[in-house]
C-alpha positions as a LaTeX table, in Angstrom:
\begin{tabular}{lrrr}
\hline
Residue & $x$ (\AA) & $y$ (\AA) & $z$ (\AA) \\
\hline
Met1 & 71.22 & 33.49 & 26.80 \\
Val2 & 72.83 & 34.91 & 23.75 \\
Phe3 & 76.78 & 34.35 & 22.64 \\
Ser4 & 78.15 & 38.07 & 23.81 \\
Ser5 & 77.14 & 37.98 & 27.07 \\
Gly6 & 79.31 & 37.28 & 29.88 \\
Val7 & 77.48 & 34.54 & 31.39 \\
Phe8 & 77.50 & 32.58 & 28.18 \\
Leu9 & 81.55 & 33.20 & 27.89 \\
Phe10 & 82.67 & 33.03 & 31.12 \\
Leu11 & 80.80 & 30.12 & 33.46 \\
Phe12 & 78.45 & 28.33 & 30.07 \\
Leu13 & 80.92 & 27.88 & 27.55 \\
Pro14 & 83.54 & 26.87 & 30.13 \\
Ile15 & 81.08 & 24.24 & 31.05 \\
Val16 & 80.12 & 22.56 & 28.66 \\
Leu17 & 84.05 & 22.27 & 26.87 \\
Ala18 & 85.18 & 21.25 & 29.91 \\
Val19 & 82.27 & 18.54 & 31.02 \\
Tyr20 & 82.14 & 17.39 & 26.67 \\
Tyr21 & 86.08 & 16.91 & 26.86 \\
Ile22 & 86.22 & 15.10 & 30.09 \\
Cys23 & 83.57 & 12.33 & 29.09 \\
Pro24 & 84.02 & 9.44 & 26.64 \\
Gly25 & 83.29 & 9.71 & 23.23 \\
Lys26 & 79.91 & 7.82 & 23.51 \\
Leu27 & 78.39 & 9.84 & 25.91 \\
Arg28 & 79.40 & 13.17 & 24.51 \\
Asn29 & 76.06 & 13.97 & 22.27 \\
Thr30 & 74.35 & 13.01 & 25.38 \\
Val31 & 75.94 & 16.09 & 27.15 \\
Leu32 & 75.77 & 18.40 & 24.00 \\
Phe33 & 72.03 & 17.43 & 24.21 \\
Val34 & 71.20 & 17.72 & 28.15 \\
Phe35 & 73.02 & 21.56 & 27.96 \\
Ser36 & 71.89 & 23.23 & 24.80 \\
Leu37 & 68.31 & 22.27 & 26.80 \\
Ile38 & 69.89 & 24.12 & 29.55 \\
Phe39 & 70.72 & 26.83 & 27.19 \\
Tyr40 & 67.39 & 27.19 & 25.80 \\
Ala41 & 65.81 & 26.53 & 29.24 \\
Trp42 & 67.66 & 29.77 & 30.32 \\
Gly43 & 65.68 & 32.22 & 28.34 \\
Glu44 & 62.60 & 30.44 & 27.56 \\
Pro45 & 61.83 & 27.35 & 30.07 \\
Ile46 & 58.33 & 26.70 & 29.51 \\
Tyr47 & 58.88 & 26.58 & 26.17 \\
Val48 & 61.54 & 24.01 & 25.61 \\
Gly49 & 58.43 & 21.36 & 26.11 \\
Ile50 & 57.92 & 22.22 & 22.31 \\
Met51 & 60.77 & 21.83 & 21.30 \\
Ile52 & 60.79 & 18.64 & 22.54 \\
Phe53 & 57.77 & 17.13 & 21.51 \\
Ser54 & 58.89 & 18.37 & 17.71 \\
Thr55 & 62.08 & 16.07 & 18.64 \\
Ala56 & 60.14 & 13.94 & 19.75 \\
Phe57 & 56.91 & 13.74 & 16.71 \\
Asp58 & 59.39 & 14.09 & 14.29 \\
Tyr59 & 62.23 & 11.31 & 15.50 \\
Cys60 & 59.02 & 8.86 & 15.91 \\
Asn61 & 58.13 & 10.03 & 12.12 \\
Gly62 & 61.37 & 8.98 & 10.58 \\
Met63 & 61.33 & 5.30 & 12.54 \\
Leu64 & 56.88 & 5.29 & 10.80 \\
Ile65 & 58.69 & 5.50 & 7.55 \\
Glu66 & 60.90 & 2.82 & 7.89 \\
Thr67 & 58.83 & 0.32 & 9.45 \\
Phe68 & 55.82 & 0.72 & 6.34 \\
Arg69 & 58.69 & 1.22 & 3.77 \\
Lys70 & 60.10 & $-1.86$ & 4.95 \\
Lys71 & 56.21 & $-3.35$ & 4.36 \\
His72 & 55.72 & $-1.62$ & 1.26 \\
Asn73 & 53.22 & 0.93 & 1.98 \\
Glu74 & 54.37 & 3.69 & 0.65 \\
Lys75 & 50.56 & 5.39 & 1.09 \\
Ile76 & 51.17 & 5.37 & 5.16 \\
Cys77 & 54.70 & 7.11 & 4.45 \\
Lys78 & 53.11 & 9.45 & 2.35 \\
Ile79 & 50.60 & 9.92 & 5.45 \\
Val80 & 53.50 & 10.94 & 7.57 \\
Ile81 & 55.49 & 12.89 & 5.54 \\
Ile82 & 52.06 & 15.05 & 5.09 \\
Met83 & 51.28 & 14.83 & 8.96 \\
Ser84 & 54.95 & 15.68 & 9.88 \\
Val85 & 55.01 & 19.20 & 7.50 \\
Val86 & 50.97 & 19.98 & 8.94 \\
Val87 & 51.76 & 19.64 & 12.43 \\
Asn88 & 55.44 & 21.53 & 12.02 \\
Leu89 & 54.24 & 24.00 & 10.10 \\
Gly90 & 51.04 & 24.44 & 12.15 \\
Ile91 & 53.07 & 24.78 & 15.49 \\
Leu92 & 54.81 & 27.49 & 14.09 \\
Ala93 & 52.19 & 29.58 & 12.29 \\
Phe94 & 50.53 & 29.17 & 15.85 \\
Phe95 & 52.98 & 30.85 & 17.62 \\
Lys96 & 53.91 & 33.02 & 15.04 \\
Tyr97 & 50.89 & 34.05 & 13.12 \\
Thr98 & 48.06 & 34.01 & 15.20 \\
Asp99 & 48.04 & 37.24 & 16.92 \\
Phe100 & 48.68 & 38.88 & 12.89 \\
Val101 & 46.20 & 37.13 & 11.42 \\
Ile102 & 43.57 & 38.27 & 14.58 \\
Thr103 & 44.61 & 41.63 & 13.88 \\
Asn104 & 43.87 & 41.68 & 10.17 \\
Ile105 & 40.74 & 40.32 & 10.35 \\
Asn106 & 40.05 & 42.82 & 13.04 \\
Asn107 & 41.16 & 46.11 & 11.16 \\
Leu108 & 39.28 & 44.11 & 7.82 \\
Phe109 & 35.56 & 43.49 & 9.62 \\
Gly110 & 35.65 & 45.85 & 12.26 \\
Ala111 & 35.89 & 43.25 & 15.10 \\
Ser112 & 36.85 & 43.46 & 18.26 \\
Val113 & 38.78 & 39.92 & 18.70 \\
Ser114 & 41.06 & 39.77 & 21.52 \\
Leu115 & 44.79 & 38.94 & 20.89 \\
Leu116 & 46.18 & 35.81 & 22.82 \\
Gln117 & 49.32 & 37.69 & 23.45 \\
Ile118 & 51.59 & 34.52 & 22.09 \\
Ala119 & 55.10 & 35.09 & 22.88 \\
Leu120 & 57.42 & 33.60 & 19.80 \\
Pro121 & 59.11 & 30.70 & 21.36 \\
Ile122 & 63.25 & 31.68 & 20.60 \\
Gly123 & 64.45 & 29.20 & 17.69 \\
Ile124 & 61.36 & 28.13 & 16.54 \\
Ser125 & 61.70 & 28.90 & 12.55 \\
Phe126 & 64.66 & 27.41 & 12.66 \\
Tyr127 & 64.52 & 24.60 & 14.24 \\
Thr128 & 60.96 & 23.78 & 12.75 \\
Phe129 & 63.00 & 24.24 & 9.35 \\
Gln130 & 65.51 & 21.72 & 10.66 \\
Thr131 & 62.99 & 18.95 & 11.98 \\
Leu132 & 61.02 & 18.93 & 8.29 \\
Ser133 & 64.29 & 18.89 & 6.73 \\
Tyr134 & 64.80 & 15.43 & 8.51 \\
Thr135 & 61.12 & 14.15 & 7.93 \\
Ile136 & 61.61 & 14.66 & 4.59 \\
Asp137 & 64.56 & 13.59 & 3.39 \\
Val138 & 64.04 & 10.23 & 5.40 \\
Tyr139 & 61.14 & 10.09 & 3.05 \\
Leu140 & 62.86 & 11.08 & $-0.22$ \\
Gly141 & 65.49 & 8.14 & 0.85 \\
Lys142 & 68.47 & 10.94 & 1.61 \\
Val143 & 69.82 & 10.20 & 4.55 \\
Lys144 & 68.90 & 7.61 & 7.20 \\
Val145 & 66.48 & 7.11 & 10.09 \\
Gln146 & 67.84 & 7.70 & 12.91 \\
His147 & 67.33 & 5.54 & 15.19 \\
Asn148 & 68.72 & 7.06 & 18.35 \\
Ile149 & 66.76 & 9.57 & 20.05 \\
Ile150 & 69.25 & 11.50 & 21.81 \\
Asn151 & 71.48 & 11.72 & 19.13 \\
Phe152 & 68.55 & 13.02 & 17.28 \\
Gly153 & 67.50 & 15.24 & 20.27 \\
Met154 & 70.84 & 16.52 & 20.34 \\
Tyr155 & 70.81 & 17.53 & 15.84 \\
Val156 & 67.50 & 19.58 & 16.79 \\
Ser157 & 68.52 & 21.43 & 19.83 \\
Met158 & 72.43 & 21.70 & 19.58 \\
Phe159 & 72.26 & 25.60 & 21.39 \\
Pro160 & 75.80 & 27.15 & 18.91 \\
Gln161 & 73.08 & 27.10 & 15.55 \\
Leu162 & 69.21 & 27.00 & 17.65 \\
Ile163 & 68.72 & 29.95 & 18.20 \\
Ala164 & 69.28 & 31.63 & 14.86 \\
Gly165 & 70.76 & 29.71 & 12.67 \\
Pro166 & 73.16 & 28.49 & 9.92 \\
Ile167 & 69.22 & 25.95 & 9.47 \\
Val168 & 71.90 & 23.15 & 9.41 \\
Arg169 & 69.90 & 20.03 & 7.63 \\
Tyr170 & 70.52 & 16.67 & 8.43 \\
Ser171 & 72.09 & 15.72 & 5.30 \\
Asp172 & 74.51 & 18.25 & 6.28 \\
Val173 & 75.88 & 16.40 & 9.63 \\
Glu174 & 74.08 & 12.96 & 9.30 \\
Asn175 & 77.59 & 11.53 & 9.37 \\
Gln176 & 79.41 & 13.64 & 11.87 \\
Ile177 & 76.42 & 12.91 & 14.92 \\
Ala178 & 77.76 & 9.90 & 15.16 \\
Arg179 & 81.37 & 10.16 & 14.38 \\
Arg180 & 83.14 & 13.26 & 14.77 \\
Asn181 & 87.32 & 14.12 & 15.18 \\
Glu182 & 87.84 & 16.91 & 17.63 \\
Asn183 & 90.99 & 17.40 & 17.47 \\
Ile184 & 93.52 & 20.75 & 18.88 \\
Asp185 & 93.65 & 22.38 & 15.44 \\
Asp186 & 89.81 & 22.40 & 14.72 \\
Ile187 & 89.43 & 23.93 & 18.24 \\
Ala188 & 91.44 & 26.76 & 18.12 \\
Asn189 & 90.04 & 27.33 & 14.56 \\
Gly190 & 86.61 & 27.35 & 16.39 \\
Phe191 & 87.53 & 29.59 & 19.27 \\
Arg192 & 89.28 & 31.57 & 16.34 \\
Arg193 & 86.40 & 32.10 & 14.09 \\
Phe194 & 84.15 & 32.46 & 17.59 \\
Ile195 & 85.70 & 35.56 & 18.55 \\
Val196 & 86.10 & 37.31 & 14.64 \\
Gly197 & 82.52 & 36.74 & 15.31 \\
Leu198 & 81.78 & 38.28 & 18.17 \\
Ser199 & 84.22 & 41.01 & 16.96 \\
Lys200 & 81.55 & 41.52 & 14.58 \\
Lys201 & 78.44 & 41.62 & 16.79 \\
Ile202 & 80.39 & 43.77 & 19.71 \\
Leu203 & 82.89 & 45.89 & 17.56 \\
Val204 & 80.87 & 47.24 & 14.52 \\
Ala205 & 76.86 & 45.89 & 14.47 \\
Asn206 & 76.21 & 47.37 & 18.20 \\
Gln207 & 78.04 & 50.65 & 17.53 \\
Val208 & 76.36 & 51.18 & 13.92 \\
Gly209 & 72.80 & 50.08 & 15.61 \\
Asn210 & 72.98 & 52.56 & 18.14 \\
Leu211 & 73.26 & 54.95 & 14.69 \\
Trp212 & 70.11 & 53.16 & 13.45 \\
Asp213 & 67.84 & 53.38 & 16.60 \\
Glu214 & 68.67 & 56.93 & 17.73 \\
Ile215 & 67.69 & 57.91 & 13.11 \\
Ser216 & 65.02 & 55.76 & 13.11 \\
Ala217 & 63.36 & 57.33 & 16.72 \\
Met218 & 63.32 & 61.12 & 15.03 \\
Ser219 & 60.30 & 62.61 & 14.22 \\
Ser220 & 61.45 & 64.36 & 11.81 \\
Ile221 & 65.11 & 63.88 & 9.04 \\
Thr222 & 66.71 & 64.97 & 6.44 \\
Thr223 & 68.08 & 63.42 & 3.48 \\
Ser224 & 71.15 & 62.89 & 3.76 \\
Met225 & 70.22 & 61.73 & 7.28 \\
Ala226 & 67.54 & 58.85 & 6.27 \\
Trp227 & 70.56 & 57.74 & 3.99 \\
Val228 & 72.79 & 57.44 & 6.65 \\
Gly229 & 70.44 & 55.90 & 9.27 \\
Ala230 & 69.73 & 53.13 & 6.23 \\
Ile231 & 73.05 & 52.22 & 5.74 \\
Ala232 & 74.04 & 51.92 & 9.45 \\
Tyr233 & 70.98 & 49.18 & 9.57 \\
Thr234 & 71.99 & 47.98 & 6.60 \\
Phe235 & 75.83 & 47.08 & 8.24 \\
Gln236 & 74.10 & 46.80 & 11.63 \\
Ile237 & 72.13 & 43.70 & 10.47 \\
Tyr238 & 74.91 & 42.18 & 8.16 \\
Phe239 & 77.17 & 41.70 & 11.39 \\
Asp240 & 74.78 & 41.02 & 13.44 \\
Phe241 & 73.57 & 38.25 & 11.08 \\
Ser242 & 76.97 & 37.04 & 10.03 \\
Gly243 & 78.76 & 37.53 & 13.52 \\
Tyr244 & 76.33 & 35.29 & 15.25 \\
Ser245 & 76.38 & 33.12 & 12.21 \\
Asp246 & 80.46 & 33.11 & 12.60 \\
Met247 & 80.01 & 31.73 & 16.22 \\
Ala248 & 77.52 & 29.61 & 15.50 \\
Ile249 & 80.29 & 28.07 & 13.26 \\
Gly250 & 83.21 & 28.20 & 15.36 \\
Leu251 & 81.36 & 26.74 & 18.51 \\
Gly252 & 80.47 & 23.86 & 15.88 \\
Gln253 & 84.15 & 23.50 & 15.16 \\
Met254 & 84.36 & 22.67 & 18.79 \\
Phe255 & 82.33 & 19.91 & 19.14 \\
Gly256 & 84.05 & 18.79 & 15.95 \\
Phe257 & 81.23 & 19.71 & 14.18 \\
Lys258 & 81.45 & 21.37 & 10.58 \\
Phe259 & 78.38 & 23.61 & 9.58 \\
Pro260 & 77.78 & 24.84 & 6.07 \\
Glu261 & 78.65 & 28.89 & 5.76 \\
Asn262 & 75.18 & 31.20 & 5.49 \\
Phe263 & 77.29 & 34.45 & 4.23 \\
Asn264 & 80.01 & 35.27 & 1.78 \\
Tyr265 & 80.48 & 38.90 & 1.58 \\
Pro266 & 76.92 & 39.73 & $-0.26$ \\
Tyr267 & 77.50 & 43.17 & 0.37 \\
Glu268 & 80.07 & 42.69 & $-2.79$ \\
Ser269 & 77.40 & 41.59 & $-5.15$ \\
Lys270 & 76.69 & 43.02 & $-8.53$ \\
Ser271 & 73.06 & 41.58 & $-8.59$ \\
Ile272 & 70.15 & 40.93 & $-6.35$ \\
Thr273 & 70.14 & 37.83 & $-7.75$ \\
Glu274 & 74.01 & 37.19 & $-6.48$ \\
Phe275 & 72.79 & 38.99 & $-3.35$ \\
Trp276 & 70.69 & 35.76 & $-2.82$ \\
Arg277 & 73.40 & 34.01 & $-3.16$ \\
Arg278 & 75.43 & 34.98 & $-0.54$ \\
Trp279 & 72.88 & 36.26 & 1.77 \\
His280 & 71.77 & 33.85 & 4.48 \\
Met281 & 72.87 & 30.67 & 2.07 \\
Thr282 & 71.19 & 27.63 & 4.29 \\
Leu283 & 68.02 & 29.57 & 4.09 \\
Gly284 & 67.99 & 29.84 & 0.53 \\
Thr285 & 69.20 & 26.75 & 0.30 \\
Trp286 & 66.33 & 25.32 & 1.98 \\
Phe287 & 63.23 & 27.01 & 0.60 \\
Arg288 & 65.25 & 26.13 & $-2.81$ \\
Glu289 & 65.71 & 22.07 & $-1.84$ \\
Tyr290 & 61.99 & 22.14 & $-0.23$ \\
Leu291 & 60.41 & 24.10 & $-1.93$ \\
Tyr292 & 60.88 & 25.56 & $-5.03$ \\
Ile293 & 61.93 & 22.67 & $-6.73$ \\
Pro294 & 59.03 & 20.56 & $-5.77$ \\
Leu295 & 56.89 & 23.02 & $-7.07$ \\
Gly296 & 58.82 & 22.90 & $-10.15$ \\
Gly297 & 61.20 & 25.31 & $-10.22$ \\
Asn298 & 62.36 & 26.27 & $-13.36$ \\
Lys299 & 61.25 & 23.40 & $-15.73$ \\
Lys300 & 57.36 & 24.05 & $-16.28$ \\
Gly301 & 57.56 & 27.00 & $-18.47$ \\
Val302 & 58.47 & 30.88 & $-17.83$ \\
Pro303 & 54.71 & 31.92 & $-16.65$ \\
Arg304 & 54.85 & 28.31 & $-13.90$ \\
Gln305 & 58.68 & 29.53 & $-13.05$ \\
Ile306 & 57.75 & 32.99 & $-11.91$ \\
Phe307 & 54.36 & 31.87 & $-9.56$ \\
Asn308 & 57.14 & 29.20 & $-8.29$ \\
Leu309 & 59.02 & 32.88 & $-7.60$ \\
Phe310 & 56.42 & 34.45 & $-6.55$ \\
Ile311 & 55.70 & 32.15 & $-3.22$ \\
Val312 & 58.59 & 31.17 & $-2.51$ \\
Trp313 & 59.87 & 34.79 & $-2.02$ \\
Phe314 & 56.23 & 35.81 & $-0.13$ \\
Leu315 & 56.73 & 32.66 & 2.08 \\
Thr316 & 60.84 & 34.10 & 2.80 \\
Gly317 & 59.03 & 37.75 & 3.74 \\
Leu318 & 56.26 & 35.86 & 6.03 \\
Trp319 & 58.89 & 33.28 & 7.55 \\
His320 & 60.61 & 36.21 & 8.92 \\
Gly321 & 57.96 & 37.44 & 10.71 \\
Ala322 & 54.51 & 38.52 & 11.59 \\
Gly323 & 53.94 & 41.54 & 9.60 \\
Trp324 & 52.62 & 43.26 & 6.12 \\
Asn325 & 56.41 & 44.73 & 6.24 \\
Phe326 & 58.24 & 41.44 & 5.83 \\
Val327 & 55.70 & 40.58 & 3.25 \\
Cys328 & 56.55 & 43.34 & 1.25 \\
Trp329 & 60.20 & 42.72 & 1.74 \\
Gly330 & 59.72 & 39.31 & 0.34 \\
Leu331 & 57.98 & 40.64 & $-2.87$ \\
Tyr332 & 59.66 & 43.43 & $-3.08$ \\
Phe333 & 62.79 & 40.71 & $-4.09$ \\
Phe334 & 60.73 & 38.69 & $-5.89$ \\
Ile335 & 59.99 & 41.53 & $-8.33$ \\
Ile336 & 63.91 & 43.01 & $-8.76$ \\
Leu337 & 64.58 & 39.15 & $-9.47$ \\
Val338 & 61.97 & 38.36 & $-12.07$ \\
Leu339 & 63.25 & 41.64 & $-13.73$ \\
Glu340 & 66.65 & 40.60 & $-13.54$ \\
Lys341 & 66.16 & 37.09 & $-14.45$ \\
Phe342 & 63.88 & 37.75 & $-17.48$ \\
Val343 & 64.50 & 41.81 & $-18.47$ \\
Leu344 & 67.27 & 43.15 & $-16.88$ \\
Lys345 & 70.23 & 40.55 & $-18.10$ \\
Lys346 & 71.39 & 42.20 & $-20.99$ \\
Val347 & 71.52 & 45.17 & $-19.82$ \\
Leu348 & 73.47 & 44.05 & $-16.79$ \\
Asn349 & 75.93 & 42.03 & $-18.78$ \\
Lys350 & 76.79 & 45.35 & $-20.57$ \\
Cys351 & 77.02 & 47.23 & $-17.66$ \\
Pro352 & 80.43 & 47.96 & $-15.69$ \\
Asn353 & 81.00 & 46.42 & $-12.33$ \\
Ile354 & 80.71 & 49.43 & $-10.80$ \\
Leu355 & 77.88 & 50.63 & $-12.18$ \\
Lys356 & 76.09 & 47.28 & $-11.22$ \\
His357 & 77.57 & 47.41 & $-7.35$ \\
Ile358 & 76.21 & 50.57 & $-7.29$ \\
Tyr359 & 72.69 & 49.42 & $-8.24$ \\
Ser360 & 73.11 & 46.52 & $-6.57$ \\
Leu361 & 74.01 & 48.16 & $-3.18$ \\
Ile362 & 71.09 & 51.07 & $-3.48$ \\
Leu363 & 68.13 & 48.11 & $-3.53$ \\
Ile364 & 69.74 & 46.39 & $-0.69$ \\
Val365 & 70.09 & 49.23 & 1.68 \\
Cys366 & 66.23 & 49.92 & 0.53 \\
Gly367 & 65.24 & 46.37 & 1.16 \\
Trp368 & 67.08 & 46.92 & 4.59 \\
Val369 & 64.16 & 50.01 & 4.88 \\
Ile370 & 61.77 & 48.24 & 3.99 \\
Phe371 & 62.30 & 45.10 & 6.27 \\
Ala372 & 63.71 & 47.46 & 9.46 \\
Cys373 & 60.10 & 49.21 & 9.44 \\
Thr374 & 57.22 & 47.29 & 10.42 \\
Asp375 & 55.06 & 50.16 & 10.74 \\
Ile376 & 53.83 & 50.60 & 6.77 \\
Ser377 & 53.30 & 54.64 & 7.45 \\
Glu378 & 56.92 & 55.04 & 9.26 \\
Met379 & 58.24 & 53.48 & 6.13 \\
Gly380 & 56.57 & 55.96 & 3.48 \\
Thr381 & 57.50 & 58.69 & 5.82 \\
Phe382 & 61.33 & 56.85 & 5.44 \\
Phe383 & 61.32 & 56.42 & 2.23 \\
Lys384 & 59.82 & 60.57 & 1.20 \\
Ala385 & 63.21 & 61.59 & 3.66 \\
Met386 & 65.38 & 59.17 & 1.38 \\
Phe387 & 64.30 & 61.28 & $-1.63$ \\
Gly388 & 63.71 & 64.25 & $-0.63$ \\
Ile389 & 60.61 & 64.68 & $-0.99$ \\
Lys390 & 59.76 & 67.86 & 0.67 \\
Thr391 & 62.79 & 67.18 & 2.77 \\
Pro392 & 65.74 & 69.29 & 3.05 \\
Phe393 & 68.94 & 67.57 & 2.23 \\
Leu394 & 71.60 & 68.45 & 4.93 \\
Gly395 & 71.02 & 70.07 & 8.68 \\
Glu396 & 73.07 & 70.93 & 11.73 \\
Met397 & 72.24 & 67.36 & 13.08 \\
Ser398 & 72.70 & 65.57 & 10.01 \\
Leu399 & 76.50 & 66.55 & 9.96 \\
Tyr400 & 76.68 & 66.03 & 13.38 \\
Tyr401 & 75.61 & 62.11 & 13.16 \\
Ile402 & 78.00 & 62.01 & 9.92 \\
Gly403 & 81.36 & 63.68 & 11.80 \\
Ser404 & 80.88 & 61.18 & 14.65 \\
Tyr405 & 79.93 & 57.59 & 13.34 \\
Ala406 & 82.34 & 58.38 & 10.03 \\
Val407 & 84.89 & 56.15 & 11.37 \\
Ile408 & 82.51 & 52.94 & 12.53 \\
Leu409 & 80.64 & 52.81 & 9.39 \\
Ile410 & 84.17 & 53.66 & 6.86 \\
Ile411 & 85.28 & 50.39 & 8.94 \\
Ala412 & 82.57 & 48.81 & 8.47 \\
Ala413 & 82.20 & 49.40 & 5.14 \\
Ile414 & 85.60 & 48.40 & 4.43 \\
Ala415 & 85.03 & 45.16 & 7.22 \\
Ser416 & 82.13 & 44.07 & 4.82 \\
Thr417 & 84.30 & 43.13 & 1.63 \\
Lys418 & 87.52 & 40.53 & 1.36 \\
Leu419 & 89.50 & 43.59 & 1.05 \\
Pro420 & 91.06 & 43.01 & 4.84 \\
Lys421 & 91.53 & 39.45 & 3.85 \\
Tyr422 & 93.00 & 40.10 & 0.69 \\
Ile423 & 95.70 & 42.59 & 2.18 \\
Val424 & 96.98 & 40.47 & 5.12 \\
Gly425 & 98.02 & 37.55 & 2.79 \\
Gln426 & 99.60 & 40.03 & 0.31 \\
Val427 & 101.30 & 41.63 & 3.19 \\
Ala428 & 102.10 & 37.36 & 4.31 \\
Ile429 & 103.60 & 36.46 & 0.94 \\
Lys430 & 105.61 & 39.91 & 0.36 \\
Met431 & 107.30 & 39.50 & 3.88 \\
Asn432 & 107.02 & 35.61 & 3.68 \\
Val433 & 105.84 & 34.64 & 7.09 \\
Ser434 & 105.61 & 31.60 & 7.56 \\
Asn435 & 102.38 & 29.23 & 8.83 \\
Asn436 & 103.80 & 29.23 & 12.17 \\
Val437 & 104.55 & 33.20 & 12.23 \\
Lys438 & 100.83 & 33.66 & 11.04 \\
Leu439 & 99.57 & 31.36 & 13.43 \\
Ile440 & 101.16 & 33.24 & 16.18 \\
Val441 & 100.00 & 36.83 & 14.95 \\
Ser442 & 96.37 & 35.01 & 14.26 \\
Asn443 & 96.35 & 34.34 & 17.67 \\
Val444 & 97.38 & 37.45 & 19.64 \\
Ala445 & 94.77 & 39.28 & 17.19 \\
Cys446 & 92.83 & 37.28 & 18.29 \\
Leu447 & 93.26 & 37.91 & 21.99 \\
Ile448 & 93.25 & 41.83 & 21.57 \\
Leu449 & 89.82 & 41.46 & 20.15 \\
Phe450 & 88.39 & 39.36 & 23.01 \\
Phe451 & 89.19 & 41.31 & 25.37 \\
Ile452 & 88.54 & 44.91 & 23.93 \\
Cys453 & 84.73 & 42.72 & 23.14 \\
Val454 & 84.69 & 41.92 & 26.88 \\
Ala455 & 85.15 & 45.57 & 27.60 \\
Phe456 & 82.65 & 46.89 & 25.43 \\
Leu457 & 80.30 & 44.41 & 26.67 \\
Val458 & 80.93 & 45.43 & 30.50 \\
Gly459 & 80.98 & 49.20 & 29.80 \\
Asp460 & 77.82 & 48.82 & 27.51 \\
Ser461 & 74.12 & 47.66 & 28.67 \\
Tyr462 & 73.28 & 47.97 & 23.86 \\
Asn463 & 73.61 & 44.58 & 23.20 \\
Pro464 & 70.24 & 43.56 & 20.85 \\
Phe465 & 70.57 & 40.41 & 18.26 \\
Leu466 & 67.82 & 41.07 & 15.55 \\
Tyr467 & 67.02 & 37.68 & 14.77 \\
Phe468 & 65.60 & 36.64 & 17.98 \\
Arg469 & 61.99 & 37.62 & 16.96 \\
Phe470 & 62.75 & 35.48 & 13.59 \\
\hline
\end{tabular}
């Protein structure tokens, strides 16, 4: 079940909200836990057991750490946390990378080991990181142990952010799990945020995604068409993923939670370093807090810092998928970030903002091509087309696609910046619009967007979600 589906919008969500607010406060975490399991089991009933195991396993680990710490037995506490890390990452590695490893062994040694054809449990990359954040923070003394297994199960399985984040660390919602201030303003703000995210997904991501799918499937393309396709994918993955994050944050607000932001207009960045401070921010925070800093961060000299960055970005790429293109994608950004930090910093500081912005966008677009092309040879062919190597620049098909999709690409470009928000704010100031009028206009606009989204859902069968495979 995805948020951008009729079943979710008109059946699941209304029922959950109704039951949640009818029930007394003490039962609301139980309601969320039960419905979250139903939400997950809707798509993968077999793998709900893995999530329940991860929940029970790390709940017990937290209790064990508390018990042995009271007995001043830090050695056992250390064994427990090591066990938690090994088992959690072992489960993730088994389901996500087993066939990848077998394939590479077969290719390298000419073996013929049969693939296990293991289906990847949806959301396992996200909820594994969440349970790990809990046990690690309990071990470090940053959070208190959760004694109520229903409350902990609700945190792990909470359907708004279960499938694709944002990655909500236990410390982000520790206090909200036991006590939340659900009120009508938060519910209304949540609905508006949800509709904004739904509009990003349905009205923008799906439309430019069609363009990328058509161009990437062609056997021969021109340089201009390759760039149009790459730009289309650049917009698709942003509006798809940031739209999902908006929907997740909005749903969280409906139930009284305040989830961390995940995107901050990343395509406005003037360097790749800035881009990664703005893109998938909760993932960046997780790797920084639980990997980069424990490795030593930047406090052990330049060579060690570069090594630490290499480990972080190699694993960041691998986390996104079991494919060499994802590893290349992670290492691509590792190289750029190291260059920016130690070689290009002074040069970039002296450049005009417009040049820094163009530089960043070109590298970002190229990075998304690496990310999208799972076949390395196809990736090479696509890059040759992008940079005009034995490829014509323009053709009749190029003009057709540019003309057909120009409007949606322009809309995507504008919508990926703060410009719409700025314009609306300036108009409101100049017209001296009251807060009540702003609210009415905002509500009407959201209702219109919602009905348009529903119309698109009814009339269009193309509704992929890119991060399902991660």
